[in-house]
C-alpha atoms as one frame of an Amber mdcrd trajectory, in Angstrom:
protein
   2.240 -20.641   9.650   3.178 -20.658   5.934   4.625 -17.165   6.257   6.790
 -18.249   9.199   8.020 -21.334   7.326   9.059 -19.185   4.350  10.860 -16.715
   6.628  12.700 -19.556   8.378  13.818 -20.990   5.037  15.000 -17.645   3.705
  17.101 -16.747   6.728  18.583 -20.208   7.421  22.140 -20.032   6.077  22.919
 -23.685   6.819  20.187 -25.313   4.755  19.744 -24.980   0.992  16.234 -24.592
  -0.491  14.976 -27.460  -2.604  15.847 -27.810  -6.280  12.452 -26.603  -7.544
  12.692 -23.322  -5.658  16.225 -22.760  -6.881  15.042 -23.347 -10.451  12.271
 -20.789  -9.938  14.898 -18.367  -8.626  16.784 -18.702 -11.910  13.598 -17.831
 -13.806  13.010 -14.877 -11.479  16.558 -13.636 -12.152  15.952 -13.627 -15.914
  12.606 -11.849 -15.552  14.070  -9.241 -13.180  17.006  -8.567 -15.494  14.633
  -8.133 -18.453  12.491  -5.724 -16.434  15.483  -3.657 -15.299  16.900  -3.433
 -18.819  13.525  -2.183 -20.023  13.397   0.499 -17.332  16.948   1.654 -18.058
  15.988   2.303 -21.695  13.308   4.760 -20.583  14.946   6.640 -17.717  13.451
   9.960 -16.658  15.234  12.791 -14.860  13.051  14.209 -12.063  12.579  17.994
 -11.991  14.338  18.102  -8.592  17.314  16.011  -7.355  16.277  12.595  -6.040
  17.813  10.367  -3.364  16.708   6.737  -3.499  16.460   4.607  -0.352  15.978
   0.909  -1.025  17.233  -2.619  -0.413  17.966  -5.894  -2.148  16.092  -8.056
   0.362  12.360  -8.470   0.880  11.000  -6.179   3.606  12.172  -5.454   7.125
  15.342  -3.433   6.529  14.137  -0.259   8.267  13.462   1.855   5.172  10.583
   3.876   6.648  12.376   5.060   9.837  15.523   5.657   7.796  13.631   7.880
   5.334  12.151   9.842   8.261  15.623  10.278   9.769  17.137  11.289   6.405
  14.367  13.841   5.799  15.103  15.456   9.176  18.825  15.613   8.376  18.097
  17.240   5.009  15.880  19.821   6.696  18.680  20.687   9.109  20.866  21.414
   6.092  18.368  23.843   4.588  16.564  21.532   2.157  12.803  21.150   1.774
  12.474  17.388   1.196   9.454  15.698  -0.372   8.960  11.967   0.235   7.727
   9.685  -2.538   6.073   6.346  -1.676   4.625   3.651  -3.906   1.675   3.332
  -1.544   1.792  -0.370  -0.705  -1.546  -1.638   0.560  -3.529   0.810  -1.595
  -4.684   0.754  -5.212  -3.701   4.256  -6.252  -2.008   4.452  -9.645  -2.131
   8.262  -9.889  -0.017  10.173  -7.330  -1.696  11.925  -4.399  -0.472  14.405
  -1.815  -0.959  12.730   1.567  -2.793  14.783   4.190  -3.887  14.331   7.789
  -7.209  13.053   6.436  -5.661  10.385   4.181  -6.367   6.781   5.098  -4.017
   3.809   4.622  -6.425   2.058   2.242  -6.321   5.186   0.041  -2.582   5.955
  -0.060  -0.865   3.049   1.745   0.132   2.520   5.361   3.761   3.556   4.926
   2.760   6.803   3.198   0.481   7.731   6.119   3.230   6.843   8.579   5.814
   8.915   6.680   3.459  11.905   6.761   2.830  11.535  10.492   6.441  11.013
  11.558   8.315  13.337   9.183   6.034  16.349   8.848   7.230  16.603   5.229
   5.079  16.600   2.089   4.476  12.984   1.040   3.410  11.884  -2.447   1.918
   8.391  -2.792   1.142   6.508  -5.992   2.311   3.598  -8.111   3.229   5.924
 -11.000   6.354   7.298  -9.408   7.433   9.189 -12.530   4.246  11.244 -12.284
   4.776  11.407  -8.516   8.220  12.958  -9.006   6.687  15.631 -11.245   4.085
  16.429  -8.575   6.724  16.488  -5.832   8.522  19.412  -7.499   5.579  21.641
  -6.508   6.249  21.085  -2.790  10.017  20.993  -2.257  13.531  21.090  -3.660
  14.816  17.546  -3.077  13.042  14.206  -3.418  13.504  11.089  -1.287  12.180
   7.931  -2.962  11.158   5.203  -0.511  11.906   1.652  -1.714  13.450   2.886
  -4.944  16.559   0.797  -5.633  14.814  -1.419  -8.185  12.888   1.526  -9.689
  15.735   2.655 -11.939  13.393   4.349 -14.370  13.951   7.510 -12.294  17.450
   9.016 -12.274  18.893   9.670  -8.839  21.738  11.728  -7.414  22.360   9.202
  -4.633  21.475   5.515  -4.299  21.298   4.322  -0.674  20.865   0.589  -0.076
  19.947  -0.754   3.355  20.960  -4.246   4.463  19.267  -5.653   7.605  21.129
  -6.963  10.626  20.321 -10.507   9.501  22.412  -9.912   6.381  21.314 -11.503
   3.123  19.814 -14.710   4.488  20.566 -17.859   2.501  21.891 -15.767  -0.410
  19.243 -16.969  -2.874  16.971 -14.910  -5.074  13.188 -15.057  -4.735  11.371
 -17.360  -4.171  14.123 -19.605  -2.757  15.574 -16.741  -0.714  14.927 -13.152
   0.356  16.998 -11.421  -2.358  15.256  -9.180  -4.888  18.565  -8.816  -6.746
  21.902 -10.639  -6.620  24.524  -9.482  -4.117  26.528  -8.022  -7.030  23.838
  -5.295  -7.302  25.354  -3.656  -4.207  28.091  -2.361  -6.529  25.477  -0.015
  -8.024  24.842   1.667  -4.657  26.502   4.952  -3.718  26.043   4.291   0.007
  25.497   0.916   1.714  23.962   1.075   5.193  23.824  -1.859   7.604  20.787
  -1.509   9.849  20.285  -2.996  13.292  23.733  -4.203  14.305  27.197  -2.696
  14.690  28.890  -6.094  14.348  28.729  -7.273  10.765  30.835  -8.855   8.055
  31.255  -6.489   5.069  29.334  -7.518   1.960  31.073  -5.345  -0.624  34.327
  -3.465  -1.202  32.976   0.012  -0.458  32.544   1.318   3.078  29.377   0.146
   4.824  27.841   2.504   7.355  26.004   1.607  10.530  22.514   2.946  11.299
  19.803   1.483  13.515  16.345   2.236  14.844  16.269   0.868  18.390  13.326
   0.430  20.718  12.643   3.642  22.607   9.410   3.965  24.589   5.825   2.663
  24.412   3.464   5.625  24.060  -0.323   6.008  23.828  -1.113   7.344  20.332
  -4.849   7.433  20.983  -4.756   9.733  24.018  -4.471  13.470  24.486  -1.510
  13.444  26.852   2.073  12.260  26.594   1.499   8.965  28.398   4.014   6.109
  28.514   3.258   2.477  29.342   5.014   1.044  32.363   6.149  -2.574  32.280
   3.874  -3.554  35.144   1.591  -6.228  33.686   1.378  -8.558  30.656   0.643
  -6.946  27.286  -1.054  -8.026  24.062   1.297  -7.474  21.111  -0.150  -6.944
  17.627   2.014  -6.922  14.480   1.478  -6.818  10.737   5.083  -6.278   9.664
   7.742  -8.175   7.728   9.887  -9.086  10.760   7.614  -9.553  13.791  10.324
 -11.233  15.882  12.174  -7.939  16.083   9.175  -6.294  17.746   8.892  -9.070
  20.327  12.615  -8.938  21.065  12.521  -5.150  21.446   9.616  -5.279  23.891
  11.279  -8.027  25.907  14.457  -5.937  26.050  12.428  -3.040  27.460  11.124
  -5.302  30.228   7.588  -5.982  28.971   5.980  -9.401  29.504   4.167 -10.611
  26.390   0.924 -12.209  27.581  -0.735 -12.590  24.178   0.417 -12.135  20.601
  -1.550 -11.544  17.369   0.569 -11.838  14.219  -0.859 -10.639  10.901   0.766
 -10.595   7.455   2.769  -7.569   6.316   0.511  -4.682   5.171  -2.535  -6.359
   6.738  -5.707  -4.272   6.350  -7.300  -4.277   9.807 -11.069  -4.641  10.098
 -13.620  -3.768  12.774 -13.764  -7.465  13.606  -9.994  -7.508  14.175 -10.265
  -4.578  16.587 -13.211  -6.123  18.424 -11.228  -9.335  18.882  -8.106  -7.502
  20.087 -10.039  -5.608  22.737 -11.574  -8.759  24.212  -8.369  -9.879  25.935
  -8.400  -6.893  28.371  -4.619  -6.492  28.235  -2.856  -3.327  27.038  -2.570
  -3.587  23.247   0.926  -2.724  22.026   1.704  -2.433  18.325   4.109  -0.835
  15.831   3.793   2.635  14.347   3.122   1.072  10.939   0.193  -0.906  12.368
  -1.052   1.988  14.492  -1.872   4.245  11.534  -4.231   1.532  10.254  -5.738
   0.680  13.627  -6.393   4.223  14.848  -9.368   5.019  12.536 -11.103   1.921
  13.952  -9.947   2.216  17.561 -12.386   3.309  20.326 -11.699   6.875  21.485
 -11.672   5.856  25.142  -9.160   3.009  24.726  -5.385   3.587  24.688  -3.437
   2.269  21.718   0.142   1.721  22.833   2.816   2.130  20.165   6.449   1.051
  20.302   8.416   4.115  19.221  11.966   3.943  17.913  15.096   5.998  18.432
  17.998   6.137  16.002  21.668   5.341  16.468  23.870   6.605  13.634  27.526
   6.179  12.749  29.310   9.530  12.605  29.910  10.600   9.018  26.969   8.860
   7.363  25.097  12.088   6.574  28.263  13.705   5.238  28.829  10.687   2.989
  25.313  11.006   1.539  25.631  14.769   1.048  29.027  14.274  -0.571  27.497
  12.017  -3.225  24.620  14.454  -3.775  27.036  17.387  -4.179  29.244  15.398
  -6.541  26.301  14.736  -8.846  25.182  18.358  -8.582  28.623  19.568  -9.670
  28.728  17.059 -12.531  25.271  18.226 -13.702
């Protein structure tokens, strides 16, 4: 309930947060500026070119599917991309190469998901400078997930994603969803609006459209390629930043939501959680991010239905990114 109240406050453009929260936002701004200035004094150039994908809002801008899409586009152009993740949800300071045997509690849920969906080498660890050094052993270009604020690493292209909801109430944390002021968009090489083709531009440079739309609901726990038909009510399970999107997507696909279990973002599922979810006897439908954490605990004989996404991309976006990368390469 508290999480929902915070989300409602952040994304309500018509109502200002209270004075205390706005004062705390001013303190946050000073602390963030001090931290960024400190990082900029100790910048490190990775051994291979690095593209950063990040945002200026808290969560839910589609970074993970965008990184998977970008990695595939780089592969089509002859690159061997390596993905670098901080490993949220895990306590791993030193970088690790993610494998099929890695678990979310070891390397983070997003790192496991990136490995599963991209097929690229994935490095996970809080020390992303060391992670960039390790990445050079496995490829020739690095994609840093959630890297806009991590300016300690030099990049050849800075991509910033802005969700369909825009920038919410326009306030910095904790009064609003912004990790940095809107003026920080001027530092981006490419600004991408995710989730909606109709938007009001936020900065002077061109803003590109990209979205990950609901595709199909597939059983990730089975041996065959089985899809779920919208024939009876389902039990939806989420542990993501924007759960309403998942519900809206499933409704748009024609599914009736009979029950709903909402957990906090990066929730670490337990055996008790799984036991409770299976007691409702409805098909359990979840996100890919949740599925990688649920699957190690899920009974082998029970389907785990996952909402898969498909991308919709504005023509020219990839060329714009590659143009920035080439420009930096020529300058170097």
